[in-house]
C-alpha positions in Angstrom: 0.0 0.0 0.0 1.5 3.3 -1.0 1.8 6.3 1.2 -1.1 8.1 -0.4 -3.5 5.3 0.4 -2.3 5.0 4.0 -2.8 8.7 4.4 -6.4 8.5 3.0 -7.3 5.6 5.4 -5.9 7.5 8.3 -8.0 10.6 7.4 -11.1 8.4 7.1 -10.5 6.8 10.5 -10.1 10.2 12.1 -13.4 11.4 10.5 -15.2 8.3 11.7 -13.8 8.6 15.2 -14.7 12.3 15.3 -18.3 11.5 14.3 -18.6 8.8 17.1 -17.2 11.0 19.8 -19.3 14.0 18.6 -22.4 11.9 18.7 -21.7 10.6 22.2 -21.1 14.1 23.5 -24.2 15.5 21.7 -26.4 12.8 23.1 -25.0 13.3 26.6 -25.9 17.0 26.4 -29.3 16.6 24.8 -30.3 13.9 27.3 -31.1 16.7 29.8 -32.7 19.1 27.4 -36.5 19.3 26.8 -36.0 18.4 23.1 -34.7 14.9 23.8 -36.7 14.3 26.9 -39.7 14.3 24.7 -38.3 11.4 22.8 -36.9 9.3 25.6 -39.7 10.0 28.0 -37.6 11.6 30.8 -38.3 14.8 32.7 -41.8 16.1 33.2 -43.1 15.2 29.7 -46.0 12.9 29.0 -46.2 9.8 27.0 -49.6 9.1 25.6 -50.6 5.9 23.7 -53.4 6.3 21.1 -54.4 3.5 18.8 -51.2 1.6 19.6 -49.0 4.6 18.7 -47.0 6.5 21.3 -47.3 10.3 21.1 -44.9 12.4 23.1 -46.2 15.7 24.3 -44.2 18.1 26.4 -47.0 20.0 28.1 -50.0 17.6 28.0 -51.7 16.5 31.2 -53.7 13.8 29.3 -51.9 10.9 31.0 -52.6 12.4 34.4 -56.2 13.1 33.6 -56.6 9.4 32.7 -55.5 8.5 36.3 -58.5 10.4 37.8 -61.1 10.8 35.1 -63.3 7.7 35.8 -63.1 8.3 39.6 -64.9 11.6 39.2 -68.7 11.8 39.3 -71.5 14.3 38.9 -73.4 14.8 42.1 -77.1 15.7 41.9 -79.3 16.6 44.9 -83.1 16.4 44.8 -85.8 17.9 46.9 -89.2 16.3 46.3 -87.9 14.8 43.1 -86.8 18.1 41.8 -83.2 18.8 40.9 -82.0 21.3 43.5 -78.2 21.1 43.6 -75.4 20.0 41.3 -71.8 19.4 42.1 -68.9 17.1 41.7 -67.4 14.2 43.8 -64.8 11.6 43.5 -64.1 8.0 44.7 -61.3 8.0 47.2 -61.7 4.5 48.7 -63.3 1.1 48.2 -63.8 -1.9 50.4 -65.3 -5.4 49.8 -68.8 -4.0 49.2 -68.8 -0.3 48.7 -67.1 2.7 47.1 -66.7 5.9 49.1 -66.9 9.4 47.7 -66.0 12.9 48.9 -67.9 16.0 47.9 -68.8 19.3 49.6 -71.4 19.5 52.4 -73.2 22.4 50.6 -73.7 20.3 47.6 -75.9 17.7 49.4 -77.2 19.8 52.3 -80.9 19.4 53.0 -81.4 17.1 50.0 -84.0 14.4 50.1 -82.1 12.2 47.6 -78.6 12.3 46.2 -77.6 10.6 42.9 -74.2 10.3 41.3 -73.6 10.0 37.6 -70.6 7.9 36.6 -68.5 8.6 33.5 -70.2 5.7 31.7 -73.5 7.7 32.1 -74.9 5.3 34.7 -76.9 7.1 37.4 -76.7 5.6 40.9 -78.4 6.6 44.1 -75.9 7.4 46.8 -76.2 7.1 50.6 -75.0 10.1 52.5 -73.0 8.6 55.4 -71.9 11.8 57.1 -71.5 15.5 56.5 -70.3 18.6 58.3 -71.0 22.3 57.5 -67.8 23.7 59.0 -65.6 21.2 57.1 -67.8 21.7 54.0 -67.3 18.0 53.5 -69.6 15.0 52.9 -69.0 11.3 52.5 -71.2 9.3 50.1 -71.4 5.6 49.5 -72.3 3.5 46.4 -72.1 -0.2 45.6 -68.6 -1.3 44.6 -69.8 -2.7 41.3 -70.4 0.8 40.1 -66.8 1.9 40.8 -64.3 1.6 37.9 -61.5 3.8 39.3 -60.3 5.0 42.7 -58.4 8.3 43.0 -54.9 8.4 44.3 -54.4 10.7 47.3 -51.4 13.0 47.2 -50.1 15.8 49.4 -50.7 19.5 49.3 -47.9 20.0 51.8 -45.4 18.9 49.1 -46.6 21.5 46.6 -44.8 24.7 45.8 -46.2 28.0 44.6 -46.2 28.0 40.8 -46.6 24.2 40.5 -49.0 23.1 37.8 -52.4 21.9 39.0 -55.6 20.8 37.3 -59.3 20.0 38.1 -61.9 17.7 36.8 -65.5 18.6 37.4 -69.0 19.5 36.3 -69.2 23.3 35.9 -72.8 24.4 35.4 -74.0 20.9 35.9 -74.5 17.7 33.8 -74.0 19.3 30.3 -70.4 20.2 31.0 -69.5 17.1 33.1 -65.9 15.9 32.9 -64.5 19.3 32.2 -60.8 19.7 32.8 -59.2 23.0 33.7 -55.6 23.7 34.6 -53.4 26.4 36.1 -50.9 26.9 38.9 -51.0 26.8 42.7 -51.3 30.5 43.5 -51.3 30.4 47.3 -51.2 28.1 50.3 -52.6 28.7 53.8 -55.0 31.3 52.7 -57.5 32.3 55.4 -60.9 32.9 53.7 -64.1 34.0 55.4 -67.3 32.1 54.6 -70.9 32.0 55.8 -71.9 28.8 57.5 -74.9 29.4 59.9 -76.1 32.7 58.7 -75.7 35.6 56.3 -72.5 36.9 58.0 -69.0 35.4 57.4 -68.9 33.4 60.6 -66.2 30.8 59.8 -62.6 30.9 58.5 -61.2 28.2 56.2 -57.5 27.6 55.6 -57.4 26.8 51.9 -55.3 26.4 48.8 -55.6 29.2 46.2 -55.5 28.4 42.5 -56.0 30.2 39.2 -57.6 27.2 37.4 -61.2 28.1 36.3 -63.9 26.7 38.5 -67.6 27.5 38.4 -70.8 26.4 40.1 -70.9 22.7 39.8 -67.1 22.2 40.4 -67.8 22.2 44.1 -66.6 18.9 45.6 -64.3 18.0 42.7 -60.7 17.1 43.0 -57.7 19.4 42.7 -54.8 17.5 41.4 -51.0 17.7 40.9 -49.3 16.9 37.6 -49.1 13.2 38.6 -52.9 13.0 38.8 -52.9 12.8 42.6 -55.6 14.6 44.7 -54.1 17.4 46.7 -57.4 19.3 47.5 -61.2 19.5 47.2 -62.6 22.4 45.3 -64.9 24.2 47.7 -65.6 27.8 46.9 -64.8 30.8 44.7 -64.6 34.5 45.3 -67.3 36.0 43.1 -66.9 39.8 42.4 -66.8 42.0 39.4 -63.3 43.0 40.3 -62.0 39.5 41.1 -61.0 37.0 38.4 -59.2 33.7 38.5 -59.3 33.0 42.3 -60.5 29.6 43.2 -60.0 27.7 46.5 -59.7 24.2 47.7 -59.7 22.3 51.0 -56.3 20.7 51.5 -56.6 16.9 51.1 -54.8 16.2 54.4 -57.5 18.2 56.3 -60.3 16.4 54.5 -58.9 12.9 55.0 -58.2 13.5 58.7 -62.0 13.7 59.2 -63.2 11.3 56.5 -63.3 8.2 58.7 -65.5 9.9 61.3 -67.9 11.0 58.5 -67.8 7.4 57.0 -69.1 6.1 60.4 -72.0 8.6 60.3 -70.6 10.3 63.5 -70.8 14.0 64.1 -67.6 16.0 64.3 -67.2 16.7 68.0 -66.3 20.4 67.9 -65.3 21.9 71.2 -67.3 24.7 72.8 -66.6 27.5 75.3 -70.2 27.6 76.4 -71.1 31.1 75.2 -73.2 32.9 72.6 -71.3 35.7 70.9 -71.1 38.4 68.3 -68.5 40.8 66.8 -67.6 44.1 68.4 -68.9 45.7 65.2 -72.4 44.3 65.6 -74.0 47.4 67.1 -77.6 46.2 66.9 -76.9 43.0 68.9 -74.9 44.9 71.5 -77.9 47.3 71.9 -80.3 44.4 72.2 -78.3 42.7 74.9 -77.6 46.0 76.7 -73.9 45.8 76.3 -71.7 48.9 76.1 -68.1 48.7 75.1 -65.1 51.0 75.6 -64.7 53.1 72.4 -61.1 52.0 72.0 -62.1 48.4 71.4 -62.1 47.9 67.7 -61.7 44.1 67.3 -62.7 41.0 69.2 -65.7 38.7 70.0 -68.2 39.9 72.6 -69.9 37.4 74.9 -73.7 37.9 74.8 -74.7 35.0 77.1 -73.0 32.4 79.2 -74.2 28.8 79.4 -74.6 27.8 83.0 -72.0 25.3 84.3 -70.0 25.5 81.0 -66.3 25.9 80.8 -66.7 29.6 80.3 -69.0 29.9 83.3 -66.6 27.9 85.6 -63.7 30.1 84.4 -65.5 33.3 85.4 -66.1 34.8 82.0 -69.1 37.2 81.9 -71.5 38.8 79.6 -69.9 41.8 77.9 -66.3 40.4 78.0 -64.5 40.8 74.7 -62.3 37.8 73.8 -59.2 38.8 71.9 -57.0 35.7 71.9 -57.1 31.9 72.2 -53.8 30.5 73.5 -52.0 33.7 72.4 -53.4 33.6 68.8 -55.4 36.8 68.0 -59.1 36.4 67.3 -60.2 39.6 65.7 -63.8 38.4 65.3 -66.1 35.4 65.9 -65.0 33.6 62.7 -61.3 33.7 63.8 -62.3 32.7 67.3 -64.1 29.6 65.9 -61.1 28.8 63.7 -58.6 28.9 66.6 -61.0 27.1 69.0 -61.6 24.2 66.5 -57.9 23.4 66.5 -58.5 21.8 69.9 -60.5 18.9 71.3 -63.4 18.8 73.8 -61.7 18.3 77.2 -58.6 20.4 76.3 -57.8 23.4 78.5 -56.9 26.6 76.8 -56.0 30.2 77.7 -58.6 32.8 76.8 -57.5 36.4 76.8 -60.3 39.0 77.1 -61.0 42.6 77.9 -63.4 43.5 80.7 -64.0 47.2 80.8 -60.6 48.6 80.0 -58.5 45.8 81.6 -57.1 42.8 79.7 -57.2 39.5 81.6 -56.4 35.8 80.9 -58.1 32.7 82.3 -57.9 29.0 81.7 -61.0 27.4 80.2 -61.7 23.7 79.9 -63.5 23.1 76.6 -66.9 21.3 76.5 -68.5 19.2 73.8 -71.2 20.1 71.3 
């Protein structure tokens, strides 16, 4: 072989070697980029199989939706055989005989009958096992044979602001059943005032905030992370001409901590102080009960009446006292007082800070049971 041929072979070898090394380096770099992750299925991209063909979509939630879709139901409440309420629910548990569903209390409250509509269009009458207005939660039961999928429970505590979330529900009722909306987690530990027992906002809920679109009918539906795991239960929405894109959900941990009690048909044993109360701003109630407050008192909860032999009575609290703190946590009105109070159990002893006249005092109160 002459020198020219040897030189040509050497150049060809160098070219081949360069291509091999270059390819290895390029693949190593692209492995961690969005472009290749779509192909090899790594990262946060989704692999969807349709008609036997795999489709790679960088931003699709379709695979996650499939993990929850058939577990979600339309909830319909009837009064005297007339449709009176529509919401959403989802199967969170099954046993040997039954499937168990979570929805909102306000969806099924005061209903004579509750039906659920599965994704296969089958309508099934549900049994309401338990419900609580302060939790805004209700547990329903259906025969196991009607359940085709059970939701996977996740964790809201592991979520970060800006994480992608989505919902599946029935906005505006049956016609828009199975609607999927998505967005981001906009806030955690939001304190939102809601009306429970009257027209005033008398209860505080600690909730998750999202910007995913929810409307009447979404109530009781699941809020999910990108893996299709339930992290919350859609519960309410701020409705105002100046407000847009603010939805709220009950953290799933809070709901599940009470689910077993509701399954058993037991009432939630909320603790009580043994008082009737109103806010310092409720001038009409104060006049009615003949209570006059110091003009410098701007916030707090006023005791209107004391239940005889209650924890409040035994601790020496009196009509006209203004409660300002529970165990050092400020309670600027009756909604915040209930929220702080309901962190404890009947039988617990707490410190109650109050103002009598112009003097601030603190007493220990043993909580009673409702």
